[in-house]
TORBA-852041 format. One record per residue: residue in one letter; x, y, z of N, C-alpha, C in turn. Coordinates in nm, 3 decimals. Layout:
N
code nx ny nz cax cay caz cx cy cz
A X Y Z X Y Z X Y Z
...
END
This chain:
326
code nx ny nz cax cay caz cx cy cz
M -9.772 2.057 6.863 -9.631 2.028 6.882 -9.602 2.012 7.031
Q -9.544 1.900 7.071 -9.519 1.873 7.211 -9.390 1.939 7.260
F -9.392 1.970 7.389 -9.273 2.024 7.454 -9.166 1.916 7.461
K -9.040 1.953 7.434 -8.929 1.857 7.438 -8.849 1.880 7.566
D -8.838 1.775 7.645 -8.763 1.782 7.770 -8.617 1.748 7.740
Y -8.535 1.850 7.727 -8.396 1.829 7.691 -8.317 1.762 7.803
Y -8.358 1.785 7.927 -8.290 1.718 8.038 -8.312 1.567 8.031
E -8.433 1.529 7.999 -8.463 1.386 7.985 -8.386 1.326 7.868
T -8.373 1.403 7.761 -8.299 1.355 7.643 -8.155 1.319 7.678
L -8.093 1.404 7.763 -7.954 1.379 7.802 -7.942 1.291 7.925
G -8.057 1.259 7.988 -8.053 1.171 8.105 -7.994 1.238 8.228
V -8.017 1.368 8.244 -7.966 1.440 8.360 -8.080 1.511 8.430
S -8.056 1.551 8.554 -8.159 1.623 8.628 -8.152 1.771 8.595
K -8.255 1.846 8.632 -8.258 1.989 8.605 -8.157 2.064 8.690
K -8.105 1.999 8.794 -8.005 2.061 8.879 -7.862 2.023 8.836
A -7.851 1.953 8.725 -7.719 1.906 8.680 -7.627 2.025 8.651
S -7.500 2.008 8.683 -7.401 2.111 8.655 -7.366 2.111 8.506
S -7.300 2.218 8.463 -7.257 2.226 8.323 -7.164 2.111 8.288
K -7.079 2.074 8.383 -6.986 1.964 8.359 -7.061 1.832 8.342
E -7.163 1.809 8.424 -7.242 1.685 8.413 -7.318 1.680 8.282
I -7.369 1.794 8.238 -7.441 1.799 8.110 -7.346 1.769 7.995
K -7.227 1.827 8.002 -7.129 1.804 7.896 -7.085 1.658 7.892
Q -7.063 1.599 8.009 -7.022 1.459 8.014 -7.130 1.368 7.959
A -7.257 1.396 7.994 -7.368 1.315 7.944 -7.378 1.327 7.793
Y -7.363 1.448 7.743 -7.370 1.470 7.598 -7.259 1.394 7.524
R -7.137 1.406 7.573 -7.026 1.341 7.505 -7.042 1.189 7.505
R -7.089 1.135 7.619 -7.109 0.991 7.628 -7.215 0.944 7.528
L -7.328 1.014 7.522 -7.436 0.974 7.433 -7.401 1.001 7.288
A -7.332 1.113 7.262 -7.296 1.147 7.124 -7.205 1.042 7.064
R -7.112 0.993 7.143 -7.023 0.888 7.092 -7.098 0.757 7.070
K -7.194 0.730 7.158 -7.270 0.605 7.147 -7.358 0.604 7.023
Y -7.420 0.718 6.991 -7.517 0.722 6.881 -7.463 0.793 6.758
H -7.333 0.820 6.755 -7.274 0.887 6.640 -7.303 0.807 6.512
P -7.344 0.873 6.403 -7.375 0.802 6.279 -7.259 0.719 6.226
D -7.137 0.761 6.251 -7.022 0.683 6.203 -7.003 0.554 6.283
V -7.055 0.553 6.405 -7.049 0.432 6.488 -7.165 0.339 6.455
N -7.273 0.397 6.402 -7.394 0.321 6.368 -7.433 0.345 6.223
P -7.349 0.304 6.130 -7.377 0.333 5.988 -7.509 0.270 5.943
G -7.589 0.352 5.877 -7.714 0.302 5.821 -7.829 0.293 5.919
S -7.807 0.331 6.043 -7.913 0.322 6.144 -7.988 0.455 6.153
A -8.109 0.456 6.102 -8.191 0.578 6.109 -8.227 0.611 6.253
K -8.245 0.508 6.335 -8.280 0.530 6.476 -8.166 0.598 6.550
A -8.042 0.552 6.526 -7.927 0.612 6.591 -7.907 0.755 6.542
E -7.927 0.780 6.413 -7.911 0.915 6.359 -8.013 1.009 6.420
S -8.137 0.963 6.435 -8.241 1.045 6.496 -8.210 1.075 6.642
R -8.161 0.974 6.711 -8.125 0.993 6.852 -8.007 1.089 6.865
F -7.913 1.079 6.773 -7.797 1.167 6.775 -7.839 1.313 6.755
K -7.935 1.335 6.667 -7.982 1.472 6.643 -8.057 1.526 6.765
D -8.133 1.441 6.832 -8.202 1.484 6.954 -8.101 1.523 7.062
I -7.997 1.442 7.075 -7.893 1.467 7.175 -7.821 1.598 7.144
T -7.788 1.618 7.016 -7.720 1.739 6.974 -7.805 1.862 7.002
E -7.932 1.854 6.969 -8.024 1.966 6.991 -8.035 2.000 7.140
A -8.044 1.895 7.222 -8.056 1.916 7.367 -7.932 1.986 7.421
Y -7.816 1.946 7.373 -7.693 2.006 7.424 -7.674 2.148 7.373
E -7.722 2.176 7.251 -7.712 2.313 7.200 -7.786 2.410 7.291
V -7.892 2.363 7.355 -7.970 2.448 7.445 -7.911 2.446 7.586
L -7.890 2.326 7.642 -7.848 2.315 7.781 -7.700 2.342 7.800
G -7.623 2.330 7.695 -7.480 2.353 7.705 -7.443 2.500 7.704
N -7.539 2.585 7.675 -7.517 2.730 7.674 -7.591 2.790 7.793
P -7.522 2.852 7.889 -7.588 2.902 8.010 -7.703 2.997 7.982
Q -7.691 3.084 7.880 -7.795 3.180 7.851 -7.921 3.113 7.798
T -7.903 3.025 7.699 -8.021 2.958 7.643 -8.081 2.860 7.742
R -7.996 2.803 7.827 -8.049 2.712 7.929 -8.137 2.789 8.027
N -8.094 2.907 8.068 -8.174 2.988 8.159 -8.308 3.024 8.098
K -8.308 3.063 7.971 -8.432 3.099 7.903 -8.524 2.978 7.889
Y -8.464 2.865 7.858 -8.541 2.741 7.846 -8.603 2.703 7.981
D -8.526 2.717 8.087 -8.577 2.687 8.221 -8.686 2.784 8.263
D -8.672 2.912 8.226 -8.771 3.012 8.265 -8.907 2.987 8.200
L -8.905 2.951 8.073 -9.031 2.930 8.002 -9.086 2.790 8.024
G -8.998 2.690 8.015 -9.040 2.553 8.041 -9.154 2.509 7.952
A -9.241 2.428 8.009 -9.353 2.371 7.933 -9.455 2.475 7.892
N -9.448 2.596 7.946 -9.542 2.703 7.912 -9.489 2.791 7.800
W -9.398 2.738 7.722 -9.333 2.817 7.618 -9.430 2.878 7.519
K -9.542 2.808 7.491 -9.636 2.858 7.390 -9.701 2.989 7.434
M -9.715 3.008 7.566 -9.778 3.131 7.616 -9.692 3.253 7.585
H -9.563 3.231 7.561 -9.471 3.343 7.538 -9.433 3.358 7.391
E -9.498 3.281 7.304 -9.468 3.291 7.161 -9.504 3.430 7.109
H -9.420 3.484 7.026 -9.448 3.611 6.962 -9.513 3.584 6.828
P -9.599 3.674 6.784 -9.663 3.652 6.655 -9.566 3.664 6.539
G -9.450 3.724 6.565 -9.349 3.735 6.458 -9.351 3.871 6.395
A -9.237 3.918 6.364 -9.224 4.049 6.302 -9.250 4.038 6.154
P -9.285 4.147 6.089 -9.309 4.144 5.945 -9.187 4.092 5.872
G -9.212 4.004 5.781 -9.103 3.948 5.702 -9.030 3.838 5.773
N -9.070 3.808 5.897 -9.004 3.701 5.971 -9.108 3.625 6.050
P -9.191 3.545 5.987 -9.301 3.477 6.053 -9.256 3.373 6.153
N -9.132 3.334 6.149 -9.087 3.229 6.239 -9.014 3.283 6.361
Q -9.029 3.413 6.388 -8.961 3.468 6.504 -9.014 3.403 6.630
G -8.923 3.358 6.717 -8.961 3.286 6.838 -8.964 3.377 6.958
P -8.985 3.322 7.075 -8.998 3.400 7.196 -8.871 3.473 7.237
F -8.756 3.440 7.176 -8.632 3.506 7.211 -8.585 3.600 7.100
G -8.673 3.635 7.007 -8.635 3.726 6.901 -8.598 3.651 6.775
S -8.555 3.725 6.675 -8.528 3.664 6.546 -8.400 3.585 6.548
G -8.398 3.483 6.467 -8.278 3.398 6.457 -8.266 3.301 6.571
T -8.188 3.196 6.550 -8.162 3.102 6.658 -8.050 3.156 6.743
P -8.037 3.106 6.866 -7.929 3.156 6.950 -7.793 3.106 6.906
F -7.790 3.025 6.801 -7.663 2.965 6.757 -7.626 3.010 6.616
G -7.692 3.115 6.567 -7.660 3.165 6.434 -7.754 3.108 6.330
S -7.758 3.168 6.214 -7.846 3.123 6.108 -7.763 3.079 5.990
G -7.832 3.028 5.888 -7.762 2.983 5.770 -7.782 2.835 5.749
G -7.736 2.786 5.634 -7.766 2.649 5.599 -7.677 2.546 5.663
G -7.550 2.580 5.691 -7.457 2.478 5.740 -7.463 2.462 5.890
W -7.418 2.346 5.936 -7.413 2.325 6.081 -7.297 2.233 6.113
T -7.242 2.252 6.230 -7.132 2.169 6.278 -7.152 2.140 6.424
V -7.132 2.016 6.465 -7.150 1.975 6.603 -7.019 1.919 6.654
N -6.975 1.969 6.768 -6.850 1.926 6.827 -6.878 1.846 6.952
F -6.814 1.728 6.969 -6.830 1.656 7.095 -6.696 1.613 7.151
G -6.604 1.707 7.150 -6.474 1.683 7.211 -6.409 1.815 7.243
D -6.295 1.809 7.305 -6.222 1.928 7.342 -6.085 1.928 7.277
G -6.037 2.043 7.243 -5.899 2.057 7.197 -5.878 2.003 7.058
P -5.753 1.984 7.020 -5.720 1.943 6.883 -5.765 1.803 6.850
G -5.797 1.723 6.948 -5.841 1.587 6.921 -5.991 1.574 6.911
A -6.062 1.688 6.913 -6.208 1.683 6.912 -6.258 1.632 6.778
S -6.380 1.584 6.777 -6.441 1.533 6.656 -6.564 1.614 6.624
N -6.575 1.658 6.498 -6.690 1.736 6.455 -6.766 1.661 6.349
V -6.896 1.681 6.346 -6.976 1.630 6.236 -7.056 1.746 6.182
G -7.089 1.743 6.054 -7.163 1.854 5.999 -7.236 1.818 5.873
S -7.324 1.906 5.828 -7.397 1.890 5.705 -7.389 2.020 5.629
G -7.373 2.013 5.502 -7.352 2.134 5.426 -7.478 2.209 5.393
R -7.597 2.151 5.403 -7.715 2.220 5.353 -7.822 2.241 5.458
A -7.866 2.138 5.525 -7.980 2.153 5.615 -7.938 2.139 5.759
D -8.005 2.213 5.850 -7.970 2.200 5.990 -8.044 2.081 6.050
P -7.995 2.028 6.165 -8.050 1.904 6.218 -8.156 1.924 6.325
F -8.198 2.050 6.351 -8.283 2.075 6.467 -8.431 2.065 6.434
S -8.509 2.038 6.537 -8.651 2.006 6.521 -8.738 2.130 6.506
D -8.865 2.107 6.469 -8.962 2.217 6.462 -8.978 2.282 6.598
F -8.976 2.202 6.705 -8.989 2.258 6.840 -8.876 2.355 6.868
F -8.755 2.317 6.831 -8.639 2.403 6.854 -8.657 2.538 6.786
H -8.700 2.535 6.659 -8.713 2.659 6.585 -8.835 2.739 6.630
S -8.939 2.672 6.673 -9.054 2.744 6.726 -9.020 2.809 6.859
F -8.938 2.741 6.936 -8.898 2.791 7.068 -8.798 2.906 7.056
F -8.698 2.887 6.969 -8.590 2.985 6.962 -8.597 3.075 6.839
G -8.686 3.042 6.747 -8.700 3.126 6.629 -8.600 3.092 6.523
G -8.600 3.171 6.415 -8.507 3.148 6.305 -8.575 3.074 6.193
S -8.522 3.082 6.076 -8.580 3.013 5.962 -8.561 2.866 5.976
H -8.658 2.791 5.932 -8.653 2.646 5.945 -8.662 2.582 5.809
S -8.571 2.496 5.781 -8.571 2.426 5.653 -8.639 2.293 5.668
T -8.722 2.258 5.574 -8.790 2.128 5.576 -8.712 2.025 5.497
T -8.596 2.064 5.445 -8.514 1.969 5.371 -8.458 1.866 5.467
R -8.465 1.740 5.428 -8.410 1.634 5.513 -8.259 1.650 5.524
P -8.205 1.654 5.646 -8.060 1.670 5.661 -7.985 1.553 5.598
Q -7.869 1.584 5.542 -7.783 1.478 5.492 -7.718 1.407 5.608
R -7.667 1.288 5.580 -7.595 1.215 5.683 -7.473 1.294 5.725
P -7.452 1.315 5.858 -7.335 1.392 5.902 -7.206 1.329 5.854
V -7.110 1.414 5.822 -6.979 1.367 5.778 -6.872 1.431 5.865
R -6.758 1.368 5.874 -6.647 1.426 5.948 -6.595 1.547 5.872
T -6.572 1.655 5.946 -6.521 1.774 5.879 -6.383 1.813 5.929
T -6.344 1.773 6.048 -6.211 1.810 6.094 -6.137 1.686 6.142
T -6.125 1.670 6.273 -6.048 1.557 6.324 -6.138 1.445 6.371
Q -6.079 1.327 6.379 -6.152 1.212 6.427 -6.066 1.136 6.527
E -6.132 1.057 6.610 -6.061 0.972 6.706 -6.090 0.827 6.674
V -5.986 0.747 6.681 -5.999 0.604 6.664 -5.943 0.538 6.789
A -6.023 0.457 6.854 -5.981 0.392 6.979 -5.936 0.249 6.951
H -5.833 0.207 7.021 -5.780 0.071 7.004 -5.723 0.025 7.136
T -5.749 -0.100 7.173 -5.696 -0.157 7.297 -5.577 -0.247 7.265
I -5.470 -0.228 7.341 -5.351 -0.311 7.325 -5.328 -0.389 7.454
D -5.318 -0.520 7.441 -5.288 -0.606 7.555 -5.137 -0.623 7.569
L -5.090 -0.603 7.691 -4.947 -0.617 7.719 -4.925 -0.713 7.835
S -4.814 -0.784 7.830 -4.770 -0.858 7.948 -4.701 -0.758 8.040
L -4.682 -0.798 8.165 -4.614 -0.709 8.259 -4.470 -0.686 8.216
E -4.408 -0.787 8.157 -4.270 -0.772 8.108 -4.264 -0.667 7.996
E -4.363 -0.668 7.907 -4.367 -0.569 7.799 -4.389 -0.429 7.854
A -4.475 -0.420 7.956 -4.497 -0.289 8.019 -4.370 -0.241 8.088
F -4.290 -0.333 8.136 -4.165 -0.297 8.204 -4.064 -0.238 8.106
R -4.046 -0.304 7.993 -3.940 -0.261 7.902 -3.987 -0.166 7.792
G -4.121 -0.156 7.769 -4.171 -0.075 7.660 -4.164 -0.153 7.529
V -4.261 -0.130 7.441 -4.266 -0.204 7.316 -4.313 -0.114 7.203
E -4.302 -0.163 7.083 -4.360 -0.100 6.965 -4.464 -0.195 6.907
R -4.576 -0.140 6.866 -4.680 -0.219 6.801 -4.721 -0.152 6.670
R -4.744 -0.232 6.569 -4.791 -0.180 6.441 -4.941 -0.210 6.430
L -5.019 -0.106 6.408 -5.164 -0.119 6.400 -5.211 -0.080 6.261
S -5.306 -0.155 6.209 -5.368 -0.122 6.081 -5.498 -0.048 6.108
I -5.507 0.078 6.065 -5.624 0.160 6.089 -5.697 0.178 5.957
A -5.821 0.133 5.951 -5.900 0.142 5.829 -5.956 0.284 5.813
G -5.921 0.350 5.703 -5.975 0.480 5.671 -6.089 0.467 5.572
K -6.132 0.581 5.518 -6.243 0.578 5.424 -6.201 0.518 5.291
N -6.077 0.551 5.250 -6.032 0.508 5.118 -5.924 0.400 5.123
D -5.856 0.389 5.235 -5.749 0.290 5.241 -5.720 0.255 5.386
T -5.620 0.173 5.407 -5.579 0.131 5.541 -5.439 0.183 5.567
R -5.423 0.248 5.683 -5.294 0.303 5.720 -5.231 0.220 5.832
V -5.099 0.204 5.825 -5.026 0.134 5.930 -4.963 0.240 6.022
V -4.995 0.229 6.148 -4.945 0.325 6.248 -4.854 0.250 6.345
V -4.735 0.304 6.367 -4.642 0.246 6.464 -4.664 0.315 6.598
V -4.699 0.237 6.698 -4.726 0.292 6.831 -4.611 0.255 6.923
R -4.548 0.354 6.981 -4.439 0.332 7.075 -4.493 0.346 7.217
I -4.492 0.236 7.290 -4.544 0.235 7.427 -4.426 0.247 7.522
P -4.423 0.351 7.605 -4.306 0.375 7.689 -4.294 0.275 7.803
P -4.172 0.252 7.852 -4.154 0.165 7.970 -4.229 0.222 8.090
G -4.287 0.131 8.169 -4.354 0.172 8.291 -4.500 0.207 8.275
V -4.555 0.191 8.155 -4.695 0.225 8.134 -4.784 0.142 8.226
S -4.891 0.200 8.274 -4.976 0.132 8.371 -5.104 0.081 8.305
D -5.170 -0.011 8.372 -5.295 -0.067 8.323 -5.402 0.042 8.316
R -5.484 0.038 8.212 -5.595 0.130 8.189 -5.551 0.272 8.152
S -5.423 0.291 8.131 -5.378 0.423 8.087 -5.410 0.439 7.939
R -5.409 0.564 7.894 -5.440 0.595 7.755 -5.327 0.675 7.692
I -5.301 0.643 7.569 -5.198 0.715 7.493 -5.265 0.772 7.369
R -5.251 0.902 7.347 -5.309 0.967 7.229 -5.197 1.010 7.136
I -5.207 0.966 7.012 -5.105 1.005 6.915 -5.174 1.052 6.787
P -5.120 1.154 6.720 -5.178 1.200 6.593 -5.142 1.104 6.481
Y -5.228 1.099 6.382 -5.199 1.016 6.264 -5.276 1.069 6.145
D -5.233 1.033 6.027 -5.301 1.072 5.905 -5.424 0.986 5.888
A -5.542 1.046 5.905 -5.666 0.967 5.904 -5.698 0.910 5.767
G -5.653 0.976 5.660 -5.679 0.924 5.527 -5.823 0.934 5.485
V -5.899 1.027 5.545 -6.040 1.041 5.508 -6.055 1.137 5.392
D -5.988 1.252 5.399 -5.984 1.345 5.288 -5.855 1.425 5.300
S -5.835 1.517 5.209 -5.707 1.587 5.204 -5.681 1.672 5.326
A -5.787 1.717 5.395 -5.769 1.804 5.511 -5.783 1.731 5.643
A -5.807 1.602 5.637 -5.839 1.529 5.760 -5.714 1.485 5.834
S -5.725 1.482 5.962 -5.623 1.423 6.047 -5.696 1.360 6.162
G -5.625 1.286 6.245 -5.695 1.218 6.353 -5.606 1.195 6.473
K -5.667 1.142 6.575 -5.593 1.101 6.694 -5.626 0.955 6.721
L -5.522 0.878 6.743 -5.537 0.739 6.778 -5.529 0.729 6.930
V -5.637 0.679 6.990 -5.643 0.666 7.135 -5.614 0.521 7.170
I -5.500 0.498 7.234 -5.458 0.363 7.270 -5.494 0.338 7.416
R -5.575 0.238 7.440 -5.608 0.197 7.576 -5.521 0.077 7.611
I -5.451 0.087 7.723 -5.357 -0.017 7.764 -5.426 -0.114 7.860
H -5.412 -0.242 7.829 -5.460 -0.346 7.920 -5.344 -0.440 7.950
I -5.306 -0.446 8.077 -5.195 -0.533 8.118 -5.252 -0.660 8.179
T -5.216 -0.773 8.122 -5.270 -0.901 8.168 -5.209 -0.938 8.304
P -5.286 -1.005 8.388 -5.235 -1.044 8.521 -5.112 -1.134 8.508
H -5.016 -1.115 8.597 -4.892 -1.192 8.594 -4.900 -1.306 8.696
P -4.846 -1.424 8.663 -4.856 -1.536 8.757 -4.765 -1.524 8.879
I -4.664 -1.437 8.871 -4.567 -1.427 8.981 -4.569 -1.290 9.049
F -4.579 -1.184 8.969 -4.570 -1.050 9.024 -4.707 -0.982 9.028
R -4.726 -0.901 9.131 -4.845 -0.819 9.145 -4.800 -0.673 9.155
R -4.862 -0.587 9.076 -4.816 -0.449 9.066 -4.900 -0.354 9.151
K -4.833 -0.263 9.219 -4.898 -0.152 9.289 -4.820 -0.025 9.259
G -4.871 0.054 9.165 -4.796 0.172 9.122 -4.668 0.130 9.053
R -4.556 0.180 9.101 -4.426 0.139 9.044 -4.364 0.023 9.120
D -4.427 -0.021 9.228 -4.373 -0.132 9.307 -4.431 -0.266 9.259
L -4.351 -0.370 9.276 -4.393 -0.505 9.243 -4.389 -0.590 9.370
H -4.482 -0.683 9.379 -4.489 -0.772 9.494 -4.484 -0.917 9.446
T -4.410 -0.998 9.518 -4.399 -1.139 9.483 -4.380 -1.221 9.610
A -4.385 -1.352 9.596 -4.360 -1.444 9.708 -4.228 -1.514 9.685
V -4.154 -1.538 9.791 -4.027 -1.609 9.782 -4.034 -1.731 9.874
I -3.996 -1.847 9.819 -4.000 -1.971 9.895 -3.871 -1.986 9.976
V -3.886 -2.002 10.106 -3.770 -2.015 10.195 -3.779 -2.148 10.269
P -3.676 -2.234 10.258 -3.676 -2.360 10.333 -3.680 -2.334 10.484
L -3.738 -2.427 10.556 -3.752 -2.411 10.700 -3.616 -2.389 10.768
T -3.518 -2.470 10.728 -3.386 -2.458 10.792 -3.322 -2.323 10.765
T -3.343 -2.267 10.643 -3.287 -2.135 10.611 -3.355 -2.026 10.693
A -3.487 -2.041 10.711 -3.559 -1.943 10.792 -3.512 -1.947 10.937
I -3.478 -2.066 10.984 -3.435 -2.079 11.124 -3.289 -2.035 11.143
L -3.203 -2.082 11.055 -3.059 -2.060 11.072 -3.007 -1.936 10.997
G -3.085 -1.889 10.899 -3.038 -1.780 10.815 -2.968 -1.831 10.692
G -2.951 -1.745 10.595 -2.886 -1.785 10.470 -2.931 -1.693 10.358
S -2.946 -1.749 10.239 -2.991 -1.669 10.125 -3.072 -1.758 10.031
V -3.160 -1.696 9.955 -3.241 -1.769 9.857 -3.241 -1.689 9.727
P -3.250 -1.758 9.611 -3.253 -1.687 9.484 -3.393 -1.632 9.455
V -3.397 -1.518 9.392 -3.523 -1.458 9.346 -3.493 -1.380 9.219
K -3.585 -1.382 9.123 -3.565 -1.309 8.997 -3.655 -1.185 8.995
N -3.604 -1.077 8.937 -3.688 -0.959 8.920 -3.766 -0.968 8.789
I -3.844 -0.866 8.756 -3.932 -0.870 8.640 -3.853 -0.878 8.509
A -3.726 -0.833 8.512 -3.643 -0.840 8.393 -3.577 -0.976 8.377
G -3.597 -1.067 8.476 -3.536 -1.198 8.470 -3.398 -1.204 8.531
L -3.356 -1.094 8.592 -3.222 -1.089 8.653 -3.225 -1.165 8.785
P -3.134 -1.263 8.804 -3.131 -1.337 8.931 -3.071 -1.252 9.043
L -3.137 -1.255 9.158 -3.091 -1.180 9.274 -3.069 -1.276 9.390
N -2.987 -1.236 9.484 -2.962 -1.312 9.605 -3.028 -1.240 9.722
L -3.131 -1.299 9.778 -3.202 -1.237 9.889 -3.150 -1.294 10.020
K -3.095 -1.207 10.103 -3.042 -1.252 10.232 -3.155 -1.274 10.331
I -3.152 -1.391 10.394 -3.254 -1.428 10.491 -3.189 -1.434 10.630
P -3.225 -1.343 10.718 -3.166 -1.348 10.852 -3.222 -1.465 10.934
A -3.148 -1.510 11.032 -3.194 -1.620 11.119 -3.322 -1.577 11.192
G -3.413 -1.670 11.201 -3.539 -1.643 11.271 -3.642 -1.573 11.185
T -3.628 -1.578 11.054 -3.726 -1.516 10.964 -3.861 -1.585 10.979
Q -3.967 -1.504 10.984 -4.101 -1.556 11.006 -4.182 -1.565 10.876
P -4.281 -1.657 10.871 -4.368 -1.664 10.754 -4.440 -1.531 10.732
G -4.447 -1.485 10.608 -4.514 -1.359 10.576 -4.427 -1.237 10.589
Q -4.307 -1.253 10.642 -4.215 -1.140 10.654 -4.178 -1.089 10.515
V -4.173 -0.957 10.500 -4.152 -0.896 10.368 -4.017 -0.827 10.362
F -3.945 -0.852 10.253 -3.816 -0.789 10.230 -3.827 -0.697 10.108
R -3.762 -0.582 10.117 -3.769 -0.481 10.011 -3.637 -0.478 9.933
L -3.649 -0.494 9.801 -3.533 -0.485 9.713 -3.547 -0.357 9.631
K -3.474 -0.257 9.670 -3.485 -0.125 9.609 -3.439 -0.127 9.463
G -3.514 -0.055 9.379 -3.474 -0.038 9.240 -3.505 -0.154 9.149
H -3.584 -0.251 9.196 -3.617 -0.367 9.112 -3.766 -0.374 9.080
G -3.831 -0.257 9.085 -3.972 -0.250 9.048 -3.989 -0.199 8.906
M -4.102 -0.131 8.879 -4.132 -0.079 8.746 -4.069 0.059 8.728
P -4.029 0.092 8.605 -3.975 0.226 8.580 -4.085 0.331 8.576
G -4.049 0.456 8.600 -4.143 0.565 8.582 -4.157 0.598 8.435
V -4.277 0.636 8.392 -4.299 0.667 8.251 -4.217 0.790 8.210
R -4.219 0.892 8.293 -4.143 1.014 8.260 -3.995 1.001 8.297
K -3.966 0.924 8.401 -3.828 0.903 8.443 -3.801 0.753 8.454
P -3.764 0.688 8.344 -3.744 0.543 8.345 -3.641 0.496 8.447
A -3.543 0.581 8.476 -3.440 0.542 8.573 -3.492 0.542 8.716
D -3.604 0.607 8.737 -3.663 0.615 8.871 -3.755 0.495 8.891
R -3.698 0.386 8.936 -3.773 0.261 8.945 -3.823 0.235 9.086
G -3.934 0.165 9.093 -3.992 0.127 9.221 -3.915 0.013 9.285
A -3.974 -0.048 9.387 -3.908 -0.156 9.461 -3.978 -0.289 9.435
L -3.907 -0.396 9.463 -3.963 -0.530 9.460 -3.978 -0.577 9.604
Y -4.099 -0.613 9.642 -4.127 -0.661 9.777 -4.148 -0.812 9.772
A -4.066 -0.883 9.849 -4.071 -1.030 9.850 -4.124 -1.077 9.986
A -4.238 -1.147 9.984 -4.298 -1.199 10.108 -4.258 -1.345 10.126
V -4.217 -1.380 10.245 -4.165 -1.514 10.273 -4.278 -1.616 10.284
E -4.260 -1.726 10.213 -4.345 -1.844 10.229 -4.254 -1.961 10.266
L -4.284 -2.026 10.377 -4.197 -2.135 10.422 -4.221 -2.261 10.342
L -4.111 -2.325 10.310 -4.117 -2.454 10.240 -4.096 -2.565 10.343
L -4.203 -2.638 10.372 -4.195 -2.748 10.469 -4.181 -2.879 10.396
P -4.097 -2.966 10.445 -4.078 -3.097 10.379 -4.204 -3.183 10.391
R -4.243 -3.244 10.283 -4.359 -3.333 10.284 -4.320 -3.473 10.334
E -4.198 -3.512 10.304 -4.149 -3.643 10.348 -4.012 -3.625 10.413
L -3.982 -3.709 10.512 -3.855 -3.702 10.584 -3.781 -3.835 10.572
S -3.650 -3.822 10.556 -3.567 -3.944 10.561 -3.555 -3.986 10.708
N -3.506 -4.104 10.731 -3.491 -4.153 10.870 -3.398 -4.060 10.948
Q -3.291 -4.018 10.881 -3.195 -3.931 10.950 -3.257 -3.795 10.982
Q -3.335 -3.738 10.887 -3.402 -3.610 10.912 -3.501 -3.623 11.026
R -3.578 -3.730 11.024 -3.677 -3.749 11.130 -3.609 -3.758 11.266
A -3.497 -3.828 11.270 -3.424 -3.842 11.397 -3.378 -3.705 11.447
H -3.331 -3.622 11.357 -3.286 -3.489 11.397 -3.402 -3.402 11.447
Y -3.517 -3.407 11.376 -3.632 -3.327 11.418 -3.687 -3.376 11.552
E -3.683 -3.509 11.572 -3.729 -3.564 11.701 -3.637 -3.521 11.814
A -3.508 -3.521 11.782 -3.411 -3.477 11.883 -3.432 -3.328 11.915
L -3.463 -3.248 11.812 -3.490 -3.105 11.832 -3.616 -3.086 11.916
A -3.716 -3.168 11.890 -3.840 -3.159 11.967 -3.815 -3.195 12.113
D -3.734 -3.299 12.136 -3.700 -3.337 12.274 -3.624 -3.224 12.344
L -3.534 -3.160 12.271 -3.456 -3.051 12.328 -3.546 -2.934 12.366
E -3.641 -2.900 12.278 -3.733 -2.790 12.307 -3.820 -2.823 12.428
G -3.860 -2.950 12.438 -3.941 -2.992 12.552 -3.865 -2.982 12.683
S -3.736 -3.024 12.680 -3.653 -3.018 12.799 -3.630 -2.874 12.844
E -3.603 -2.785 12.749 -3.580 -2.645 12.780 -3.705 -2.581 12.839
K -3.821 -2.621 12.791 -3.946 -2.565 12.845 -3.967 -2.610 12.990
Q -3.936 -2.740 13.017 -3.953 -2.791 13.154 -3.858 -2.719 13.250
N -3.737 -2.692 13.203 -3.640 -2.623 13.289 -3.685 -2.481 13.322
K -3.748 -2.413 13.224 -3.797 -2.278 13.247 -3.914 -2.277 13.344
D -4.000 -2.380 13.335 -4.118 -2.387 13.421 -4.083 -2.428 13.565
A -3.968 -2.493 13.580 -3.930 -2.545 13.713 -3.891 -2.432 13.807
END
């Protein structure tokens, strides 16, 4: 029987912290979960290896014992006490309890997901030889959900929808039927944020679940978002930039605003319109600002009269420069 490197199984170093081990386990457990890979014997086998590795490395005491013995574990095997031929180097029983049932958790809190088997445990001969305890040769049944489950879904929103908040109806396929879940997305939600809501999973009479909504906000052709602030460009005619005036601009809600342009406004100059950005998720009335950057609108073609005026302006600027240099 070969030594099993549990660190290699989880893809972490021997110096990995408990948090890193837990993160690696959760990532791999979700990837190879039998419910994610129905009918795949390879995924089920990999899932059991991952579970076994975490049962050892996720517990500080068993991890220390595993590290102390390492690949020389056979040198420390006990012959076994009478009536218990499978006693391992750490005494009778496994460090995780004995009995036929097993449950594996790969989440935290009420939204965690457990899988289990009612009759046979999922651990290897090496595990039982190393840690002791009775070992069943019965092939484990396919793990089933025993408590809560998570269902992930991505919702695409426009920036306008993220601004005002929306409701979406989602059809979630359960084991026996399909449930319709109404998801209320609050105003001001940000890109890549997640919303967790409870729902009736419809798997069995005791089952419940959490729907994990991942928000994706599509890029907007006019506005660019930074936190609760919005950024946009405003087109300003050359004469308005020189003489001053006002130009129209719309906020994300489509409300027309009048932006005052002072005389001598420069290209790239930014004006702040307070309260016309995105709302806060917890405080919708607490809105960010809209920042408008000036882009000059230059005429592509000139009428004869316009050209005459610009030429006269150029002559005037030239004369004033000569007078200053004199």
